[in-house]
C-alpha positions, 0 to 999 in steps of 0.5 A: 087107560081101558083094556083096549087102549095102548099107550107108549111109554119110555122107562125113566127109572129102572124096576126089579121085581122082589117076587121072582116066582109070581102069583098066578090066579084063574077066574073063579079061583078061590083065594085068602085075602090078606094085608092091604098095601100101604106105602108112600107110593100111593098104590091103592087098593092091592091086597096080599092074597094066597090061594087056598092050596097055599102056593105062593101069594102075591099082590092083587088089585081089589077090583079083581076080587069078589070079597067075601070076608077074609075070602075071595073069588078072582074075577078074571085071570090075573098074574102078579108077574113084574117086568124087569126094565131099565132106563131107556127101554120102550113099552107098551102099556095096555092096562092100568091099575092102581098105580101099575101098568101092564106092559110089553117090551117092544125089544124082547116081547116080555110082559109084566107089571111096571109101576107108572111112576117109572114110565113116561108116556111117548107122544 
């Protein structure tokens, strides 16, 4: 899915964030790059990053980082905000990265990342 593509989804499995204070980064910001995510979900190319001002950290897609050893520069504005969703809700996905989809909830207009495995495309 490219940035301009919109796909309608139905939520098949609810999702709740584990990060109530999501990481927010801005293009050109310097970050410390930590561990690479590894888990059964096949969410490849995610790194736990922390801004140099040592605010809270969060998971960042590798495609958005210009890596310079243990440091990096953010290539575009990004937030790690996850969207809490329930089964049966309808969302519009606008961007897909590494097993997650940036979605807008059609009911309340809230936005955030949802694991793709929790979604079913609507034809």
